[in-house]
PyMOL CGO cylinders between C-alpha atoms (Angstrom):
from pymol import cmd
from pymol.cgo import CYLINDER

trace = [
    CYLINDER, 253.51, 55.94, 235.70, 254.88, 57.22, 238.60, 0.3, 1, 1, 1, 1, 1, 1,
    CYLINDER, 254.88, 57.22, 238.60, 251.23, 56.42, 240.26, 0.3, 1, 1, 1, 1, 1, 1,
    CYLINDER, 251.23, 56.42, 240.26, 252.00, 52.95, 239.27, 0.3, 1, 1, 1, 1, 1, 1,
    CYLINDER, 252.00, 52.95, 239.27, 255.61, 52.40, 239.18, 0.3, 1, 1, 1, 1, 1, 1,
    CYLINDER, 255.61, 52.40, 239.18, 255.51, 51.24, 243.13, 0.3, 1, 1, 1, 1, 1, 1,
    CYLINDER, 255.51, 51.24, 243.13, 252.76, 48.75, 242.55, 0.3, 1, 1, 1, 1, 1, 1,
    CYLINDER, 252.76, 48.75, 242.55, 253.68, 47.09, 239.10, 0.3, 1, 1, 1, 1, 1, 1,
    CYLINDER, 253.68, 47.09, 239.10, 256.54, 49.15, 237.69, 0.3, 1, 1, 1, 1, 1, 1,
    CYLINDER, 256.54, 49.15, 237.69, 254.08, 50.77, 235.63, 0.3, 1, 1, 1, 1, 1, 1,
    CYLINDER, 254.08, 50.77, 235.63, 253.52, 47.55, 233.35, 0.3, 1, 1, 1, 1, 1, 1,
    CYLINDER, 253.52, 47.55, 233.35, 250.47, 48.31, 231.08, 0.3, 1, 1, 1, 1, 1, 1,
    CYLINDER, 250.47, 48.31, 231.08, 252.31, 47.56, 228.10, 0.3, 1, 1, 1, 1, 1, 1,
    CYLINDER, 252.31, 47.56, 228.10, 252.77, 43.73, 227.12, 0.3, 1, 1, 1, 1, 1, 1,
    CYLINDER, 252.77, 43.73, 227.12, 255.86, 44.35, 225.14, 0.3, 1, 1, 1, 1, 1, 1,
    CYLINDER, 255.86, 44.35, 225.14, 257.38, 46.29, 227.77, 0.3, 1, 1, 1, 1, 1, 1,
    CYLINDER, 257.38, 46.29, 227.77, 257.09, 43.30, 230.18, 0.3, 1, 1, 1, 1, 1, 1,
    CYLINDER, 257.09, 43.30, 230.18, 258.59, 41.10, 227.50, 0.3, 1, 1, 1, 1, 1, 1,
    CYLINDER, 258.59, 41.10, 227.50, 261.66, 43.43, 226.82, 0.3, 1, 1, 1, 1, 1, 1,
    CYLINDER, 261.66, 43.43, 226.82, 262.26, 43.81, 230.90, 0.3, 1, 1, 1, 1, 1, 1,
    CYLINDER, 262.26, 43.81, 230.90, 262.41, 40.18, 230.64, 0.3, 1, 1, 1, 1, 1, 1,
    CYLINDER, 262.41, 40.18, 230.64, 264.47, 39.54, 227.24, 0.3, 1, 1, 1, 1, 1, 1,
    CYLINDER, 264.47, 39.54, 227.24, 266.81, 42.45, 229.41, 0.3, 1, 1, 1, 1, 1, 1,
    CYLINDER, 266.81, 42.45, 229.41, 266.90, 39.89, 232.51, 0.3, 1, 1, 1, 1, 1, 1,
    CYLINDER, 266.90, 39.89, 232.51, 264.77, 42.51, 234.28, 0.3, 1, 1, 1, 1, 1, 1,
    CYLINDER, 264.77, 42.51, 234.28, 261.82, 40.81, 235.08, 0.3, 1, 1, 1, 1, 1, 1,
    CYLINDER, 261.82, 40.81, 235.08, 260.90, 37.24, 236.50, 0.3, 1, 1, 1, 1, 1, 1,
    CYLINDER, 260.90, 37.24, 236.50, 260.08, 34.50, 233.89, 0.3, 1, 1, 1, 1, 1, 1,
    CYLINDER, 260.08, 34.50, 233.89, 257.48, 33.65, 235.89, 0.3, 1, 1, 1, 1, 1, 1,
    CYLINDER, 257.48, 33.65, 235.89, 255.61, 37.01, 235.77, 0.3, 1, 1, 1, 1, 1, 1,
    CYLINDER, 255.61, 37.01, 235.77, 255.66, 37.57, 232.22, 0.3, 1, 1, 1, 1, 1, 1,
    CYLINDER, 255.66, 37.57, 232.22, 252.03, 35.68, 231.78, 0.3, 1, 1, 1, 1, 1, 1,
    CYLINDER, 252.03, 35.68, 231.78, 250.14, 36.95, 234.68, 0.3, 1, 1, 1, 1, 1, 1,
    CYLINDER, 250.14, 36.95, 234.68, 251.33, 40.66, 234.15, 0.3, 1, 1, 1, 1, 1, 1,
    CYLINDER, 251.33, 40.66, 234.15, 250.69, 40.30, 230.02, 0.3, 1, 1, 1, 1, 1, 1,
    CYLINDER, 250.69, 40.30, 230.02, 247.31, 38.29, 231.21, 0.3, 1, 1, 1, 1, 1, 1,
    CYLINDER, 247.31, 38.29, 231.21, 246.41, 41.21, 233.65, 0.3, 1, 1, 1, 1, 1, 1,
    CYLINDER, 246.41, 41.21, 233.65, 247.10, 43.77, 230.71, 0.3, 1, 1, 1, 1, 1, 1,
    CYLINDER, 247.10, 43.77, 230.71, 244.93, 42.14, 228.16, 0.3, 1, 1, 1, 1, 1, 1,
    CYLINDER, 244.93, 42.14, 228.16, 241.84, 42.10, 230.44, 0.3, 1, 1, 1, 1, 1, 1,
    CYLINDER, 241.84, 42.10, 230.44, 242.61, 45.95, 231.46, 0.3, 1, 1, 1, 1, 1, 1,
    CYLINDER, 242.61, 45.95, 231.46, 242.83, 46.73, 227.87, 0.3, 1, 1, 1, 1, 1, 1,
    CYLINDER, 242.83, 46.73, 227.87, 239.22, 44.89, 227.06, 0.3, 1, 1, 1, 1, 1, 1,
    CYLINDER, 239.22, 44.89, 227.06, 237.94, 46.29, 230.20, 0.3, 1, 1, 1, 1, 1, 1,
    CYLINDER, 237.94, 46.29, 230.20, 238.73, 49.72, 228.69, 0.3, 1, 1, 1, 1, 1, 1,
    CYLINDER, 238.73, 49.72, 228.69, 237.78, 48.90, 225.15, 0.3, 1, 1, 1, 1, 1, 1,
    CYLINDER, 237.78, 48.90, 225.15, 234.66, 47.88, 226.54, 0.3, 1, 1, 1, 1, 1, 1,
    CYLINDER, 234.66, 47.88, 226.54, 233.76, 50.82, 228.10, 0.3, 1, 1, 1, 1, 1, 1,
    CYLINDER, 233.76, 50.82, 228.10, 234.57, 52.44, 224.88, 0.3, 1, 1, 1, 1, 1, 1,
    CYLINDER, 234.57, 52.44, 224.88, 232.03, 49.91, 223.16, 0.3, 1, 1, 1, 1, 1, 1,
    CYLINDER, 232.03, 49.91, 223.16, 229.29, 50.83, 225.58, 0.3, 1, 1, 1, 1, 1, 1,
    CYLINDER, 229.29, 50.83, 225.58, 229.71, 54.60, 224.88, 0.3, 1, 1, 1, 1, 1, 1,
    CYLINDER, 229.71, 54.60, 224.88, 229.99, 53.89, 220.79, 0.3, 1, 1, 1, 1, 1, 1,
    CYLINDER, 229.99, 53.89, 220.79, 227.94, 54.32, 218.16, 0.3, 1, 1, 1, 1, 1, 1,
    CYLINDER, 227.94, 54.32, 218.16, 227.26, 51.10, 216.58, 0.3, 1, 1, 1, 1, 1, 1,
    CYLINDER, 227.26, 51.10, 216.58, 229.79, 50.04, 213.94, 0.3, 1, 1, 1, 1, 1, 1,
    CYLINDER, 229.79, 50.04, 213.94, 232.64, 51.80, 215.62, 0.3, 1, 1, 1, 1, 1, 1,
    CYLINDER, 232.64, 51.80, 215.62, 235.77, 50.75, 215.18, 0.3, 1, 1, 1, 1, 1, 1,
    CYLINDER, 235.77, 50.75, 215.18, 236.76, 51.77, 219.28, 0.3, 1, 1, 1, 1, 1, 1,
    CYLINDER, 236.76, 51.77, 219.28, 239.86, 52.91, 218.65, 0.3, 1, 1, 1, 1, 1, 1,
    CYLINDER, 239.86, 52.91, 218.65, 241.37, 49.83, 216.30, 0.3, 1, 1, 1, 1, 1, 1,
    CYLINDER, 241.37, 49.83, 216.30, 244.46, 50.76, 215.19, 0.3, 1, 1, 1, 1, 1, 1,
    CYLINDER, 244.46, 50.76, 215.19, 245.27, 50.80, 211.55, 0.3, 1, 1, 1, 1, 1, 1,
    CYLINDER, 245.27, 50.80, 211.55, 247.50, 51.54, 209.23, 0.3, 1, 1, 1, 1, 1, 1,
    CYLINDER, 247.50, 51.54, 209.23, 247.47, 55.04, 207.39, 0.3, 1, 1, 1, 1, 1, 1,
    CYLINDER, 247.47, 55.04, 207.39, 249.11, 53.59, 204.12, 0.3, 1, 1, 1, 1, 1, 1,
    CYLINDER, 249.11, 53.59, 204.12, 250.61, 49.94, 203.39, 0.3, 1, 1, 1, 1, 1, 1,
    CYLINDER, 250.61, 49.94, 203.39, 250.85, 47.20, 206.14, 0.3, 1, 1, 1, 1, 1, 1,
    CYLINDER, 250.85, 47.20, 206.14, 254.41, 47.08, 205.25, 0.3, 1, 1, 1, 1, 1, 1,
    CYLINDER, 254.41, 47.08, 205.25, 254.99, 51.17, 206.23, 0.3, 1, 1, 1, 1, 1, 1,
    CYLINDER, 254.99, 51.17, 206.23, 252.65, 50.62, 209.75, 0.3, 1, 1, 1, 1, 1, 1,
    CYLINDER, 252.65, 50.62, 209.75, 254.85, 47.31, 210.61, 0.3, 1, 1, 1, 1, 1, 1,
    CYLINDER, 254.85, 47.31, 210.61, 258.19, 49.23, 209.69, 0.3, 1, 1, 1, 1, 1, 1,
    CYLINDER, 258.19, 49.23, 209.69, 257.22, 52.47, 211.97, 0.3, 1, 1, 1, 1, 1, 1,
    CYLINDER, 257.22, 52.47, 211.97, 255.70, 50.19, 214.93, 0.3, 1, 1, 1, 1, 1, 1,
    CYLINDER, 255.70, 50.19, 214.93, 258.91, 48.52, 215.01, 0.3, 1, 1, 1, 1, 1, 1,
    CYLINDER, 258.91, 48.52, 215.01, 260.79, 51.90, 214.91, 0.3, 1, 1, 1, 1, 1, 1,
    CYLINDER, 260.79, 51.90, 214.91, 258.92, 53.25, 217.67, 0.3, 1, 1, 1, 1, 1, 1,
    CYLINDER, 258.92, 53.25, 217.67, 258.33, 50.74, 219.80, 0.3, 1, 1, 1, 1, 1, 1,
    CYLINDER, 258.33, 50.74, 219.80, 262.57, 49.86, 219.15, 0.3, 1, 1, 1, 1, 1, 1,
    CYLINDER, 262.57, 49.86, 219.15, 263.31, 53.57, 220.43, 0.3, 1, 1, 1, 1, 1, 1,
    CYLINDER, 263.31, 53.57, 220.43, 261.08, 53.20, 223.41, 0.3, 1, 1, 1, 1, 1, 1,
    CYLINDER, 261.08, 53.20, 223.41, 262.24, 49.99, 225.01, 0.3, 1, 1, 1, 1, 1, 1,
    CYLINDER, 262.24, 49.99, 225.01, 265.65, 51.21, 224.08, 0.3, 1, 1, 1, 1, 1, 1,
    CYLINDER, 265.65, 51.21, 224.08, 264.66, 54.84, 226.40, 0.3, 1, 1, 1, 1, 1, 1,
    CYLINDER, 264.66, 54.84, 226.40, 262.77, 52.61, 229.06, 0.3, 1, 1, 1, 1, 1, 1,
    CYLINDER, 262.77, 52.61, 229.06, 266.16, 50.80, 229.22, 0.3, 1, 1, 1, 1, 1, 1,
    CYLINDER, 266.16, 50.80, 229.22, 268.79, 53.12, 229.34, 0.3, 1, 1, 1, 1, 1, 1,
    CYLINDER, 268.79, 53.12, 229.34, 266.78, 56.02, 232.05, 0.3, 1, 1, 1, 1, 1, 1,
    CYLINDER, 266.78, 56.02, 232.05, 265.22, 52.71, 234.41, 0.3, 1, 1, 1, 1, 1, 1,
    CYLINDER, 265.22, 52.71, 234.41, 269.07, 51.39, 235.01, 0.3, 1, 1, 1, 1, 1, 1,
    CYLINDER, 269.07, 51.39, 235.01, 270.66, 51.91, 238.71, 0.3, 1, 1, 1, 1, 1, 1,
    CYLINDER, 270.66, 51.91, 238.71, 272.99, 54.22, 236.64, 0.3, 1, 1, 1, 1, 1, 1,
    CYLINDER, 272.99, 54.22, 236.64, 270.76, 56.45, 235.16, 0.3, 1, 1, 1, 1, 1, 1,
    CYLINDER, 270.76, 56.45, 235.16, 267.58, 56.31, 237.37, 0.3, 1, 1, 1, 1, 1, 1,
    CYLINDER, 267.58, 56.31, 237.37, 266.60, 59.92, 238.60, 0.3, 1, 1, 1, 1, 1, 1,
    CYLINDER, 266.60, 59.92, 238.60, 263.17, 59.63, 240.22, 0.3, 1, 1, 1, 1, 1, 1,
    CYLINDER, 263.17, 59.63, 240.22, 260.57, 61.47, 238.52, 0.3, 1, 1, 1, 1, 1, 1,
    CYLINDER, 260.57, 61.47, 238.52, 262.27, 62.26, 235.57, 0.3, 1, 1, 1, 1, 1, 1,
    CYLINDER, 262.27, 62.26, 235.57, 262.15, 58.39, 234.53, 0.3, 1, 1, 1, 1, 1, 1,
    CYLINDER, 262.15, 58.39, 234.53, 258.65, 58.85, 234.33, 0.3, 1, 1, 1, 1, 1, 1,
    CYLINDER, 258.65, 58.85, 234.33, 258.97, 62.34, 232.55, 0.3, 1, 1, 1, 1, 1, 1,
    CYLINDER, 258.97, 62.34, 232.55, 261.43, 60.93, 229.91, 0.3, 1, 1, 1, 1, 1, 1,
    CYLINDER, 261.43, 60.93, 229.91, 259.29, 57.83, 229.37, 0.3, 1, 1, 1, 1, 1, 1,
    CYLINDER, 259.29, 57.83, 229.37, 256.03, 59.80, 228.71, 0.3, 1, 1, 1, 1, 1, 1,
    CYLINDER, 256.03, 59.80, 228.71, 257.68, 62.45, 226.27, 0.3, 1, 1, 1, 1, 1, 1,
    CYLINDER, 257.68, 62.45, 226.27, 259.24, 59.76, 224.57, 0.3, 1, 1, 1, 1, 1, 1,
    CYLINDER, 259.24, 59.76, 224.57, 255.15, 58.49, 224.09, 0.3, 1, 1, 1, 1, 1, 1,
    CYLINDER, 255.15, 58.49, 224.09, 253.85, 61.81, 222.98, 0.3, 1, 1, 1, 1, 1, 1,
    CYLINDER, 253.85, 61.81, 222.98, 256.76, 62.68, 220.65, 0.3, 1, 1, 1, 1, 1, 1,
    CYLINDER, 256.76, 62.68, 220.65, 256.20, 59.01, 218.87, 0.3, 1, 1, 1, 1, 1, 1,
    CYLINDER, 256.20, 59.01, 218.87, 252.92, 59.14, 218.98, 0.3, 1, 1, 1, 1, 1, 1,
    CYLINDER, 252.92, 59.14, 218.98, 252.95, 62.83, 217.39, 0.3, 1, 1, 1, 1, 1, 1,
    CYLINDER, 252.95, 62.83, 217.39, 255.32, 61.65, 214.29, 0.3, 1, 1, 1, 1, 1, 1,
    CYLINDER, 255.32, 61.65, 214.29, 253.97, 57.52, 213.92, 0.3, 1, 1, 1, 1, 1, 1,
    CYLINDER, 253.97, 57.52, 213.92, 250.32, 58.30, 214.32, 0.3, 1, 1, 1, 1, 1, 1,
    CYLINDER, 250.32, 58.30, 214.32, 249.50, 59.06, 211.71, 0.3, 1, 1, 1, 1, 1, 1,
    CYLINDER, 249.50, 59.06, 211.71, 251.41, 56.80, 209.60, 0.3, 1, 1, 1, 1, 1, 1,
    CYLINDER, 251.41, 56.80, 209.60, 251.18, 53.32, 211.60, 0.3, 1, 1, 1, 1, 1, 1,
    CYLINDER, 251.18, 53.32, 211.60, 248.39, 54.63, 214.37, 0.3, 1, 1, 1, 1, 1, 1,
    CYLINDER, 248.39, 54.63, 214.37, 251.35, 54.91, 216.66, 0.3, 1, 1, 1, 1, 1, 1,
    CYLINDER, 251.35, 54.91, 216.66, 250.39, 52.07, 218.86, 0.3, 1, 1, 1, 1, 1, 1,
    CYLINDER, 250.39, 52.07, 218.86, 253.94, 50.13, 220.92, 0.3, 1, 1, 1, 1, 1, 1,
    CYLINDER, 253.94, 50.13, 220.92, 251.33, 48.22, 222.36, 0.3, 1, 1, 1, 1, 1, 1,
    CYLINDER, 251.33, 48.22, 222.36, 250.06, 45.21, 221.68, 0.3, 1, 1, 1, 1, 1, 1,
    CYLINDER, 250.06, 45.21, 221.68, 246.93, 45.07, 224.54, 0.3, 1, 1, 1, 1, 1, 1,
    CYLINDER, 246.93, 45.07, 224.54, 245.94, 48.77, 223.70, 0.3, 1, 1, 1, 1, 1, 1,
    CYLINDER, 245.94, 48.77, 223.70, 245.42, 47.54, 219.52, 0.3, 1, 1, 1, 1, 1, 1,
    CYLINDER, 245.42, 47.54, 219.52, 244.08, 43.82, 220.16, 0.3, 1, 1, 1, 1, 1, 1,
    CYLINDER, 244.08, 43.82, 220.16, 241.52, 44.58, 222.65, 0.3, 1, 1, 1, 1, 1, 1,
    CYLINDER, 241.52, 44.58, 222.65, 239.40, 47.06, 220.54, 0.3, 1, 1, 1, 1, 1, 1,
    CYLINDER, 239.40, 47.06, 220.54, 240.12, 44.90, 217.15, 0.3, 1, 1, 1, 1, 1, 1,
    CYLINDER, 240.12, 44.90, 217.15, 238.25, 41.86, 219.00, 0.3, 1, 1, 1, 1, 1, 1,
    CYLINDER, 238.25, 41.86, 219.00, 235.85, 43.80, 220.22, 0.3, 1, 1, 1, 1, 1, 1,
    CYLINDER, 235.85, 43.80, 220.22, 234.72, 45.84, 217.21, 0.3, 1, 1, 1, 1, 1, 1,
    CYLINDER, 234.72, 45.84, 217.21, 235.45, 42.63, 214.68, 0.3, 1, 1, 1, 1, 1, 1,
    CYLINDER, 235.45, 42.63, 214.68, 238.11, 44.96, 212.80, 0.3, 1, 1, 1, 1, 1, 1,
    CYLINDER, 238.11, 44.96, 212.80, 241.20, 42.39, 212.83, 0.3, 1, 1, 1, 1, 1, 1,
    CYLINDER, 241.20, 42.39, 212.83, 242.17, 44.27, 209.89, 0.3, 1, 1, 1, 1, 1, 1,
    CYLINDER, 242.17, 44.27, 209.89, 246.34, 44.06, 209.82, 0.3, 1, 1, 1, 1, 1, 1,
    CYLINDER, 246.34, 44.06, 209.82, 245.85, 43.48, 214.11, 0.3, 1, 1, 1, 1, 1, 1,
    CYLINDER, 245.85, 43.48, 214.11, 248.91, 40.90, 213.30, 0.3, 1, 1, 1, 1, 1, 1,
    CYLINDER, 248.91, 40.90, 213.30, 251.13, 44.09, 212.64, 0.3, 1, 1, 1, 1, 1, 1,
    CYLINDER, 251.13, 44.09, 212.64, 250.57, 45.77, 216.22, 0.3, 1, 1, 1, 1, 1, 1,
    CYLINDER, 250.57, 45.77, 216.22, 251.33, 42.31, 217.75, 0.3, 1, 1, 1, 1, 1, 1,
    CYLINDER, 251.33, 42.31, 217.75, 254.49, 41.68, 216.18, 0.3, 1, 1, 1, 1, 1, 1,
    CYLINDER, 254.49, 41.68, 216.18, 256.18, 44.56, 215.21, 0.3, 1, 1, 1, 1, 1, 1,
    CYLINDER, 256.18, 44.56, 215.21, 256.13, 45.82, 219.05, 0.3, 1, 1, 1, 1, 1, 1,
    CYLINDER, 256.13, 45.82, 219.05, 257.52, 42.56, 220.37, 0.3, 1, 1, 1, 1, 1, 1,
    CYLINDER, 257.52, 42.56, 220.37, 260.38, 42.74, 217.07, 0.3, 1, 1, 1, 1, 1, 1,
    CYLINDER, 260.38, 42.74, 217.07, 260.91, 46.00, 218.46, 0.3, 1, 1, 1, 1, 1, 1,
    CYLINDER, 260.91, 46.00, 218.46, 261.74, 45.54, 221.81, 0.3, 1, 1, 1, 1, 1, 1,
    CYLINDER, 261.74, 45.54, 221.81, 263.91, 42.48, 221.01, 0.3, 1, 1, 1, 1, 1, 1,
    CYLINDER, 263.91, 42.48, 221.01, 265.93, 44.49, 218.93, 0.3, 1, 1, 1, 1, 1, 1,
    CYLINDER, 265.93, 44.49, 218.93, 266.17, 47.06, 221.70, 0.3, 1, 1, 1, 1, 1, 1,
    CYLINDER, 266.17, 47.06, 221.70, 266.81, 44.59, 223.94, 0.3, 1, 1, 1, 1, 1, 1,
    CYLINDER, 266.81, 44.59, 223.94, 269.91, 43.49, 222.01, 0.3, 1, 1, 1, 1, 1, 1,
    CYLINDER, 269.91, 43.49, 222.01, 271.04, 47.50, 221.18, 0.3, 1, 1, 1, 1, 1, 1,
    CYLINDER, 271.04, 47.50, 221.18, 271.17, 47.90, 225.08, 0.3, 1, 1, 1, 1, 1, 1,
    CYLINDER, 271.17, 47.90, 225.08, 273.35, 45.09, 225.21, 0.3, 1, 1, 1, 1, 1, 1,
    CYLINDER, 273.35, 45.09, 225.21, 275.90, 46.78, 222.89, 0.3, 1, 1, 1, 1, 1, 1,
    CYLINDER, 275.90, 46.78, 222.89, 275.46, 49.87, 224.35, 0.3, 1, 1, 1, 1, 1, 1,
    CYLINDER, 275.46, 49.87, 224.35, 276.26, 48.59, 227.89, 0.3, 1, 1, 1, 1, 1, 1,
    CYLINDER, 276.26, 48.59, 227.89, 278.25, 44.70, 227.65, 0.3, 1, 1, 1, 1, 1, 1,
    CYLINDER, 278.25, 44.70, 227.65, 279.09, 44.52, 231.08, 0.3, 1, 1, 1, 1, 1, 1,
    CYLINDER, 279.09, 44.52, 231.08, 277.84, 41.36, 232.38, 0.3, 1, 1, 1, 1, 1, 1,
    CYLINDER, 277.84, 41.36, 232.38, 274.90, 41.14, 234.82, 0.3, 1, 1, 1, 1, 1, 1,
    CYLINDER, 274.90, 41.14, 234.82, 274.93, 38.71, 237.67, 0.3, 1, 1, 1, 1, 1, 1,
    CYLINDER, 274.93, 38.71, 237.67, 271.87, 35.87, 237.15, 0.3, 1, 1, 1, 1, 1, 1,
    CYLINDER, 271.87, 35.87, 237.15, 268.20, 36.82, 238.04, 0.3, 1, 1, 1, 1, 1, 1,
    CYLINDER, 268.20, 36.82, 238.04, 265.31, 34.79, 238.31, 0.3, 1, 1, 1, 1, 1, 1,
    CYLINDER, 265.31, 34.79, 238.31, 264.63, 36.37, 235.13, 0.3, 1, 1, 1, 1, 1, 1,
    CYLINDER, 264.63, 36.37, 235.13, 265.69, 33.19, 233.39, 0.3, 1, 1, 1, 1, 1, 1,
    CYLINDER, 265.69, 33.19, 233.39, 263.05, 31.32, 235.52, 0.3, 1, 1, 1, 1, 1, 1,
]
cmd.load_cgo(trace, "trace")
């Protein structure tokens, strides 16, 4: 994150990009180009795995360990906490340079540790959709798109409840 922050805000997750837009902290006109680039990056990464993987491999596709409902709930919760922490630590009041990247990285690590055995702990639609498409294994792929989007939108609402001060209008609504 520290290495890409100055270039793109370290946005490598379409759900986080949409969350920043919904929070009024990212311009609407840049959402589609960012999400497109994130999807292309994920497809290129999955393509590299495909070149190295055995035939018939799922290429790291994220799949529910148990029920689809459980995976959906876990992914909503994981992405909710991830986005809420991102919103809180990147606000001008809390932002502390290197600590921002470390806090977000530690959150992803902890959530992967806890949620991985249950849902695969994707938290990122591009990360799940690309290997699903290239492997042809679209089992429950919708979960890994819809749940992170629901999670980030809930996090934006929670963040507004935690800090209800109105912000000046930005170009985010354009």
